[in-house]
SESEDREN-675951 format. One line per field, with one value per residue: residue number from 1; residue in one letter; z, x, y of N, C-alpha, C, O in turn. Coordinates in steps of 0.001 Angstrom, whole numbers. Layout:
N
pos <- (NUM / ...)
code <- (A / ...)
nw <- (Z / ...)
nu <- (X / ...)
nv <- (Y / ...)
caw <- (Z / ...)
cau <- (X / ...)
cav <- (Y / ...)
cw <- (Z / ...)
cu <- (X / ...)
cv <- (Y / ...)
ow <- (Z / ...)
ou <- (X / ...)
ov <- (Y / ...)
REM end
This chain:
115
pos <- (1 / 2 / 3 / 4 / 5 / 6 / 7 / 8 / 9 / 10 / 11 / 12 / 13 / 14 / 15 / 16 / 17 / 18 / 19 / 20 / 21 / 22 / 23 / 24 / 25 / 26 / 27 / 28 / 29 / 30 / 31 / 32 / 33 / 34 / 35 / 36 / 37 / 38 / 39 / 40 / 41 / 42 / 43 / 44 / 45 / 46 / 47 / 48 / 49 / 50 / 51 / 52 / 53 / 54 / 55 / 56 / 57 / 58 / 59 / 60 / 61 / 62 / 63 / 64 / 65 / 66 / 67 / 68 / 69 / 70 / 71 / 72 / 73 / 74 / 75 / 76 / 77 / 78 / 79 / 80 / 81 / 82 / 83 / 84 / 85 / 86 / 87 / 88 / 89 / 90 / 91 / 92 / 93 / 94 / 95 / 96 / 97 / 98 / 99 / 100 / 101 / 102 / 103 / 104 / 105 / 106 / 107 / 108 / 109 / 110 / 111 / 112 / 113 / 114 / 115)
code <- (M / K / K / L / Q / V / K / S / K / I / W / L / K / D / H / N / M / M / L / L / G / E / G / R / V / A / L / L / L / A / I / D / Q / L / G / S / I / N / K / A / A / K / S / M / E / M / S / Y / A / K / A / W / K / L / I / D / S / M / N / T / A / S / K / Q / E / L / V / N / T / N / S / G / G / T / G / G / G / G / T / V / L / T / D / H / G / K / R / A / I / T / I / Y / Q / K / L / N / S / A / C / Q / S / F / L / D / E / E / L / A / R / I / I / K / E / E / A)
nw <- (32423 / 31284 / 27782 / 26340 / 26105 / 24384 / 24714 / 23538 / 23241 / 20720 / 20131 / 17920 / 17372 / 15948 / 14749 / 17245 / 18500 / 20920 / 19429 / 18248 / 19898 / 21518 / 23097 / 22376 / 19627 / 20129 / 21123 / 18913 / 16497 / 18487 / 18494 / 15601 / 15360 / 16837 / 16263 / 18088 / 20669 / 23350 / 23637 / 22548 / 24345 / 27043 / 26370 / 26671 / 29155 / 30293 / 31252 / 29422 / 29122 / 29300 / 26775 / 24982 / 25535 / 24315 / 21709 / 20615 / 21389 / 19633 / 17113 / 16965 / 17299 / 14836 / 10868 / 9678 / 10289 / 12623 / 13245 / 12765 / 14097 / 14982 / 16376 / 18531 / 17842 / 16009 / 14176 / 15865 / 17383 / 16197 / 15972 / 13426 / 11944 / 9977 / 6622 / 7027 / 9727 / 9323 / 7986 / 9412 / 11316 / 10217 / 9469 / 12170 / 12692 / 11020 / 11506 / 13865 / 14593 / 12422 / 14140 / 16630 / 14855 / 14444 / 17310 / 17720 / 16341 / 16600 / 19740 / 19991 / 17942 / 19706 / 22366 / 21414 / 19967 / 23187 / 23878)
nu <- (-55126 / -58242 / -59182 / -59038 / -62033 / -63819 / -66468 / -69091 / -71583 / -74391 / -76068 / -78420 / -79817 / -82231 / -82944 / -82024 / -82762 / -83584 / -83452 / -82916 / -81394 / -79829 / -82087 / -84097 / -83728 / -84264 / -87165 / -88678 / -87965 / -88883 / -91796 / -91921 / -91848 / -94067 / -96444 / -97274 / -97370 / -98285 / -97793 / -94742 / -93915 / -94597 / -92975 / -90266 / -90285 / -91256 / -93338 / -96596 / -97120 / -94964 / -93567 / -95324 / -94597 / -91661 / -91683 / -93669 / -91747 / -89700 / -91429 / -92153 / -89270 / -87977 / -88078 / -90061 / -92969 / -91562 / -93118 / -96232 / -99821 / -102721 / -105771 / -107732 / -110427 / -113075 / -111772 / -109719 / -106767 / -102978 / -99607 / -97361 / -94046 / -92829 / -91734 / -90198 / -89260 / -88083 / -85650 / -84368 / -84289 / -82162 / -80008 / -79144 / -78202 / -76107 / -74541 / -73643 / -72592 / -70383 / -68932 / -68107 / -66321 / -64445 / -63490 / -62608 / -60631 / -58765 / -58675 / -56927 / -54650 / -53352 / -53135 / -51474 / -48935 / -48558 / -47050)
nv <- (-21370 / -20165 / -19888 / -16473 / -14358 / -11566 / -9639 / -7606 / -5325 / -4090 / -1277 / -166 / 2776 / 5434 / 8286 / 9704 / 7675 / 5232 / 2119 / -815 / -3309 / -6218 / -7831 / -6476 / -7276 / -10406 / -10506 / -9912 / -11976 / -13663 / -12940 / -13236 / -15913 / -17023 / -15547 / -14142 / -11282 / -11336 / -14350 / -14207 / -12743 / -14116 / -16323 / -15050 / -15058 / -12218 / -9480 / -8674 / -6027 / -4724 / -6297 / -4818 / -2126 / -2054 / -2747 / -634 / 1354 / 610 / 815 / 3917 / 4721 / 4087 / 4652 / 3042 / 996 / -1728 / -3808 / -5388 / -5112 / -6673 / -6661 / -8720 / -10813 / -12255 / -14113 / -14081 / -12596 / -11424 / -10875 / -9231 / -8918 / -6382 / -6439 / -3902 / -4743 / -7437 / -7114 / -4857 / -6398 / -8523 / -6523 / -6149 / -8396 / -9431 / -6762 / -7540 / -9494 / -9028 / -7183 / -8404 / -10448 / -8979 / -8121 / -10278 / -10812 / -8318 / -8913 / -10985 / -10029 / -8167 / -10054 / -11350 / -9447 / -8451 / -10886)
caw <- (31699 / 29914 / 26839 / 26980 / 24928 / 24177 / 24070 / 23334 / 22878 / 19697 / 19585 / 16674 / 17654 / 15155 / 15321 / 18928 / 19714 / 20879 / 18321 / 18407 / 20918 / 21236 / 23710 / 21385 / 18206 / 20639 / 20876 / 17597 / 16373 / 18992 / 17841 / 14286 / 15267 / 17695 / 16181 / 18885 / 21533 / 24006 / 23646 / 22604 / 26225 / 27985 / 26098 / 27121 / 30931 / 30159 / 30829 / 28081 / 29173 / 28965 / 25608 / 24716 / 25451 / 23457 / 20827 / 20443 / 21203 / 18161 / 15801 / 17172 / 16469 / 13310 / 9987 / 9698 / 11607 / 12732 / 13945 / 12802 / 15178 / 14474 / 17220 / 18559 / 17049 / 15750 / 13690 / 17158 / 16662 / 15842 / 15271 / 12464 / 11349 / 8301 / 6095 / 7202 / 10574 / 9451 / 7194 / 10653 / 12309 / 9312 / 9687 / 13379 / 13360 / 10202 / 11708 / 15285 / 14133 / 12049 / 15373 / 17303 / 14520 / 14805 / 18322 / 18216 / 15773 / 17514 / 20835 / 19290 / 17843 / 21285 / 22656 / 20247 / 20215 / 24598 / 24524)
cau <- (-55761 / -58967 / -59401 / -59690 / -63085 / -63904 / -67797 / -69849 / -73446 / -74266 / -77277 / -78713 / -80498 / -82871 / -83783 / -81375 / -83962 / -83225 / -84100 / -82618 / -80646 / -80239 / -82966 / -84992 / -84064 / -85000 / -88777 / -88942 / -87510 / -89812 / -92958 / -92439 / -92350 / -95022 / -97287 / -98085 / -96974 / -98131 / -96845 / -93749 / -93463 / -94403 / -91705 / -89195 / -90538 / -91585 / -94673 / -97062 / -96753 / -92912 / -93216 / -95586 / -94183 / -90557 / -92200 / -94408 / -90548 / -89148 / -91671 / -91798 / -87710 / -88123 / -89346 / -91241 / -93386 / -90985 / -94286 / -97970 / -100549 / -104137 / -106773 / -108499 / -111893 / -113710 / -110453 / -108506 / -105731 / -102000 / -98952 / -96623 / -93112 / -93176 / -90472 / -89001 / -88590 / -87269 / -84799 / -84034 / -83208 / -80770 / -79113 / -78280 / -77056 / -74874 / -73237 / -73458 / -71861 / -68868 / -68194 / -68068 / -65169 / -63452 / -63222 / -61767 / -59344 / -58038 / -58199 / -55844 / -53554 / -53196 / -52001 / -49962 / -48140 / -48016 / -46396)
cav <- (-20190 / -20589 / -18847 / -15069 / -13930 / -10677 / -9485 / -6753 / -5508 / -3322 / -1028 / 744 / 4476 / 6100 / 9743 / 9501 / 7247 / 3204 / 1025 / -2240 / -4440 / -7743 / -8088 / -6607 / -8567 / -11472 / -10187 / -9698 / -12901 / -14684 / -12306 / -13575 / -17264 / -17404 / -14673 / -12893 / -10613 / -12323 / -15516 / -14178 / -11853 / -15362 / -17282 / -14654 / -14634 / -11241 / -9524 / -7848 / -4383 / -4805 / -6287 / -3986 / -1246 / -2036 / -3018 / 861 / 2296 / 556 / 1798 / 4869 / 5473 / 3747 / 5887 / 2414 / 58 / -3143 / -4500 / -5099 / -5753 / -7128 / -6723 / -10146 / -10511 / -13497 / -14897 / -13621 / -11276 / -11550 / -9775 / -9563 / -8520 / -6068 / -6541 / -3453 / -5183 / -8266 / -6031 / -4848 / -7605 / -8907 / -5784 / -5597 / -9826 / -9047 / -5911 / -7535 / -10633 / -8649 / -6467 / -10162 / -11098 / -7943 / -7886 / -11456 / -10678 / -7723 / -9522 / -12313 / -9570 / -7305 / -11082 / -11594 / -8571 / -8342 / -11876)
cw <- (30978 / 28974 / 26569 / 25711 / 25183 / 23646 / 24248 / 23413 / 22374 / 20001 / 18653 / 17521 / 16612 / 15979 / 16740 / 19880 / 20194 / 20324 / 18484 / 19358 / 20979 / 22097 / 23190 / 19892 / 18868 / 20474 / 19730 / 16702 / 17386 / 18298 / 16404 / 14290 / 15950 / 17408 / 16733 / 19965 / 22559 / 24715 / 23581 / 23882 / 27044 / 27582 / 26483 / 28698 / 31284 / 30059 / 29736 / 28017 / 28838 / 27560 / 24472 / 24484 / 24504 / 21867 / 20066 / 20816 / 19886 / 16974 / 15668 / 16981 / 15097 / 12298 / 9684 / 10378 / 11346 / 12710 / 13547 / 13820 / 14682 / 16322 / 17172 / 18202 / 16727 / 14850 / 14342 / 16191 / 15885 / 15985 / 14245 / 12276 / 10016 / 7681 / 6301 / 8675 / 10506 / 8890 / 8321 / 11516 / 11879 / 9851 / 10974 / 14039 / 12265 / 11519 / 13691 / 15015 / 12999 / 13414 / 16007 / 16528 / 14657 / 15875 / 18690 / 17944 / 16165 / 18765 / 20431 / 18805 / 18915 / 21934 / 22504 / 20320 / 21803 / 24552 / 24434)
cu <- (-56446 / -58903 / -60018 / -60744 / -63553 / -66131 / -68077 / -71177 / -73196 / -76088 / -77006 / -80163 / -80876 / -83606 / -83412 / -82551 / -83781 / -83777 / -84133 / -81525 / -80655 / -81564 / -84140 / -85223 / -84821 / -86202 / -89172 / -89213 / -88706 / -91529 / -93554 / -92452 / -93078 / -96430 / -97768 / -97380 / -97297 / -97589 / -95794 / -93197 / -93476 / -93170 / -90181 / -88773 / -90404 / -93132 / -94992 / -96870 / -95528 / -92367 / -93801 / -95093 / -92608 / -91351 / -93060 / -92931 / -90489 / -89714 / -91872 / -90265 / -87273 / -88935 / -90096 / -91521 / -92322 / -92110 / -95653 / -98495 / -102001 / -105030 / -107399 / -109922 / -112218 / -112301 / -109183 / -107304 / -104344 / -101334 / -97956 / -95069 / -93168 / -91867 / -89652 / -88394 / -88026 / -85553 / -83733 / -83041 / -81972 / -79794 / -78288 / -77746 / -75947 / -73915 / -72765 / -72424 / -70068 / -67935 / -67822 / -66688 / -64180 / -62871 / -62452 / -60473 / -58292 / -57805 / -57015 / -54566 / -53119 / -52420 / -51082 / -48927 / -47897 / -46634 / -44796)
cv <- (-20739 / -19185 / -17587 / -14862 / -12673 / -10693 / -8047 / -6263 / -4154 / -2665 / 55 / 1933 / 4788 / 7323 / 9960 / 8595 / 5426 / 2603 / -600 / -2704 / -5845 / -8273 / -7982 / -7055 / -9835 / -11632 / -10245 / -10800 / -13881 / -13882 / -13296 / -15211 / -17591 / -16276 / -13610 / -12154 / -11194 / -13387 / -15371 / -13366 / -13032 / -16219 / -16656 / -14615 / -13105 / -10563 / -8775 / -6535 / -4151 / -4889 / -5674 / -2734 / -1150 / -1952 / -1534 / 1699 / 2218 / 1132 / 3071 / 5116 / 5005 / 4678 / 4540 / 1447 / -746 / -3555 / -4510 / -5475 / -5412 / -7377 / -8183 / -9780 / -12005 / -14840 / -14805 / -12583 / -12275 / -10324 / -10124 / -8796 / -7821 / -6128 / -5818 / -3694 / -6311 / -7725 / -5354 / -5512 / -8514 / -8265 / -5656 / -7442 / -9806 / -7822 / -6431 / -9134 / -10000 / -7827 / -7675 / -10536 / -10089 / -7880 / -9314 / -11858 / -9354 / -8040 / -10400 / -11525 / -8579 / -8820 / -11259 / -10919 / -8622 / -9842 / -11855)
ow <- (30144 / 29247 / 26532 / 24551 / 26382 / 22814 / 25001 / 23751 / 22844 / 20065 / 18503 / 18074 / 15780 / 16992 / 17506 / 21027 / 19336 / 20717 / 18754 / 19274 / 20457 / 21615 / 23274 / 19208 / 18328 / 19846 / 19576 / 16122 / 16827 / 17612 / 16118 / 13356 / 15984 / 18245 / 16329 / 20147 / 22929 / 25847 / 24336 / 24267 / 27799 / 28433 / 26598 / 29290 / 32215 / 29201 / 29055 / 27006 / 28025 / 27054 / 23334 / 23359 / 23969 / 21145 / 18839 / 20470 / 19059 / 16073 / 14548 / 16219 / 14414 / 12545 / 9268 / 11080 / 10192 / 11523 / 13996 / 14598 / 14179 / 17169 / 16116 / 18271 / 17254 / 15033 / 13945 / 15056 / 15277 / 16088 / 14148 / 12704 / 9007 / 8368 / 6108 / 9011 / 11490 / 9465 / 8146 / 12045 / 12591 / 10506 / 11025 / 15113 / 12628 / 12179 / 14462 / 15725 / 12992 / 13614 / 15615 / 17272 / 15005 / 15803 / 19731 / 18491 / 15997 / 19212 / 20982 / 19066 / 18554 / 22012 / 23143 / 20688 / 21941 / 25104 / 24998)
ou <- (-56070 / -58691 / -61241 / -60427 / -63781 / -66789 / -67405 / -71978 / -72452 / -77082 / -76059 / -81207 / -79996 / -84294 / -84288 / -82996 / -83980 / -84928 / -85066 / -80571 / -81532 / -82078 / -85064 / -86240 / -85826 / -86628 / -90280 / -90296 / -89316 / -92255 / -94642 / -92991 / -93064 / -97329 / -98363 / -96358 / -96325 / -97111 / -95172 / -92034 / -92514 / -92454 / -89166 / -87726 / -89719 / -93961 / -94125 / -96500 / -95186 / -91439 / -93335 / -95123 / -92431 / -91411 / -92982 / -93000 / -90879 / -89108 / -91840 / -90144 / -86372 / -89979 / -91194 / -90676 / -91893 / -92241 / -96337 / -97847 / -102411 / -104723 / -107581 / -110432 / -111543 / -112138 / -108066 / -107128 / -104459 / -101812 / -97663 / -95228 / -93489 / -90892 / -88481 / -87348 / -87336 / -84506 / -82515 / -81934 / -81123 / -78886 / -77135 / -77237 / -74831 / -72916 / -71958 / -71444 / -68976 / -66721 / -66676 / -65794 / -63046 / -61675 / -61814 / -59625 / -57080 / -56756 / -55981 / -53469 / -52010 / -51191 / -50034 / -47892 / -46709 / -45537 / -44134)
ov <- (-21563 / -18004 / -17453 / -15124 / -12512 / -11317 / -7343 / -7135 / -3294 / -3387 / 827 / 1588 / 4562 / 7453 / 10363 / 8636 / 4566 / 2411 / -1356 / -1931 / -6534 / -9283 / -8790 / -7176 / -10296 / -12602 / -10759 / -10875 / -14792 / -14601 / -13796 / -15805 / -18821 / -16197 / -12611 / -12816 / -11854 / -13467 / -16119 / -13479 / -13175 / -16746 / -17344 / -14353 / -12681 / -10863 / -8227 / -5938 / -3292 / -4257 / -5725 / -2233 / -55 / -956 / -1487 / 2879 / 3043 / 1714 / 3580 / 6075 / 5492 / 5281 / 4908 / 892 / -780 / -3854 / -3590 / -6175 / -4366 / -8215 / -8789 / -8661 / -12889 / -16047 / -15136 / -12140 / -13339 / -9194 / -11315 / -7653 / -8449 / -5822 / -6143 / -3137 / -6577 / -8024 / -5327 / -5411 / -9051 / -8776 / -5227 / -7763 / -10180 / -8106 / -5911 / -9362 / -10567 / -7855 / -7895 / -10938 / -10418 / -7597 / -9469 / -12563 / -9485 / -7577 / -10021 / -12020 / -8186 / -8797 / -11344 / -11475 / -8914 / -9752 / -12726)
REM end
Protein backbone atom coordinates (compact mmCIF):
# COMPACT_ATOMS: atom_id res chain seq x y z
CA MET A 1 0.00 0.00 0.00
CA LYS A 2 1.33 3.41 -0.92
CA LYS A 3 1.69 6.00 1.78
CA LEU A 4 -1.53 7.96 2.31
CA GLN A 5 -1.40 11.67 1.66
CA VAL A 6 -3.89 14.38 2.43
CA LYS A 7 -4.30 17.42 0.19
CA SER A 8 -6.37 20.52 0.55
CA LYS A 9 -6.92 23.78 -1.25
CA ILE A 10 -6.92 27.14 0.47
CA TRP A 11 -8.82 30.16 -0.80
CA LEU A 12 -8.63 33.63 0.70
CA LYS A 13 -11.60 35.94 0.39
CA ASP A 14 -11.83 39.67 1.03
CA HIS A 15 -15.10 41.59 1.11
CA ASN A 16 -16.74 38.18 0.53
CA MET A 17 -15.06 37.99 -2.90
CA MET A 18 -12.46 35.46 -4.05
CA LEU A 19 -9.01 36.98 -3.57
CA LEU A 20 -6.37 34.27 -3.72
CA GLY A 21 -6.11 30.58 -4.46
CA GLU A 22 -3.39 28.33 -5.83
CA GLY A 23 -3.94 29.30 -9.48
CA ARG A 24 -4.18 33.02 -8.76
CA VAL A 25 -0.97 32.93 -6.76
CA ALA A 26 0.74 31.07 -9.63
CA LEU A 27 -0.43 33.81 -12.02
CA LEU A 28 0.89 36.55 -9.72
CA LEU A 29 4.23 34.79 -9.38
CA ALA A 30 4.48 34.44 -13.17
CA ILE A 31 3.70 38.14 -13.60
CA ASP A 32 6.35 39.01 -11.03
CA GLN A 33 8.90 36.85 -12.83
CA LEU A 34 8.01 37.82 -16.41
CA GLY A 35 6.81 41.41 -15.96
CA SER A 36 3.87 40.98 -18.30
CA ILE A 37 0.31 39.70 -18.08
CA ASN A 38 0.56 38.35 -21.61
CA LYS A 39 3.80 36.46 -20.98
CA ALA A 40 2.51 35.14 -17.67
CA ALA A 41 -0.73 33.95 -19.28
CA LYS A 42 1.15 32.22 -22.10
CA SER A 43 3.49 30.52 -19.63
CA MET A 44 0.43 29.09 -17.90
CA GLU A 45 -1.36 28.20 -21.16
CA MET A 46 -4.09 30.67 -20.25
CA SER A 47 -5.72 33.29 -22.42
CA TYR A 48 -4.82 36.92 -21.86
CA ALA A 49 -8.51 37.66 -21.33
CA LYS A 50 -8.78 35.11 -18.52
CA ALA A 51 -5.57 36.36 -16.88
CA TRP A 52 -6.81 39.95 -17.08
CA LYS A 53 -10.19 38.94 -15.60
CA LEU A 54 -8.45 37.20 -12.68
CA ILE A 55 -6.20 40.19 -12.01
CA ASP A 56 -9.13 42.58 -12.18
CA SER A 57 -11.13 40.46 -9.74
CA MET A 58 -8.16 40.22 -7.33
CA ASN A 59 -7.62 43.97 -7.44
CA THR A 60 -11.34 44.55 -6.90
CA ALA A 61 -11.55 42.11 -3.98
CA SER A 62 -8.48 43.50 -2.23
CA LYS A 63 -8.39 46.66 -0.15
CA GLN A 64 -5.30 47.65 -2.14
CA GLU A 65 -4.22 46.70 -5.64
CA LEU A 66 -2.09 43.57 -5.94
CA VAL A 67 -0.99 44.35 -9.51
CA ASN A 68 -0.15 47.60 -11.29
CA THR A 69 -0.29 47.69 -15.06
CA ASN A 70 1.38 50.16 -17.40
CA SER A 71 0.07 50.57 -20.93
CA GLY A 72 2.39 49.96 -23.85
CA GLY A 73 4.07 52.79 -25.68
CA THR A 74 7.55 53.82 -26.72
CA GLY A 75 9.14 52.08 -23.75
CA GLY A 76 6.61 49.28 -23.83
CA GLY A 77 4.14 48.37 -21.15
CA GLY A 78 4.61 46.17 -18.19
CA THR A 79 3.00 44.77 -15.12
CA VAL A 80 4.38 44.69 -11.59
CA LEU A 81 3.21 43.33 -8.29
CA THR A 82 2.64 45.93 -5.63
CA ASP A 83 4.13 45.54 -2.17
CA HIS A 84 0.62 44.60 -1.04
CA GLY A 85 0.52 41.91 -3.75
CA LYS A 86 3.86 40.48 -2.65
CA ARG A 87 2.71 40.46 0.98
CA ALA A 88 -0.56 38.73 0.01
CA ILE A 89 1.42 35.97 -1.74
CA THR A 90 3.64 35.50 1.32
CA ILE A 91 0.61 35.28 3.62
CA TYR A 92 -1.08 32.77 1.32
CA GLN A 93 2.04 30.60 1.01
CA LYS A 94 2.65 30.57 4.78
CA LEU A 95 -0.98 29.71 5.50
CA ASN A 96 -1.00 26.99 2.86
CA SER A 97 2.22 25.49 4.24
CA ALA A 98 0.92 25.59 7.83
CA CYS A 99 -2.35 23.98 6.74
CA GLN A 100 -0.51 21.18 4.93
CA SER A 101 1.72 20.53 7.96
CA PHE A 102 -1.33 20.39 10.23
CA LEU A 103 -3.14 17.98 7.90
CA ASP A 104 -0.08 15.72 7.59
CA GLU A 105 0.24 15.57 11.38
CA GLU A 106 -3.48 14.93 11.85
CA LEU A 107 -3.48 12.14 9.28
CA ALA A 108 -0.51 10.47 10.97
CA ARG A 109 -2.20 10.79 14.38
CA ILE A 110 -5.52 9.38 13.14
CA ILE A 111 -3.84 6.46 11.34
CA LYS A 112 -1.88 5.67 14.51
CA GLU A 113 -5.09 5.76 16.59
CA GLU A 114 -6.87 3.42 14.18
CA ALA A 115 -3.99 0.92 14.02
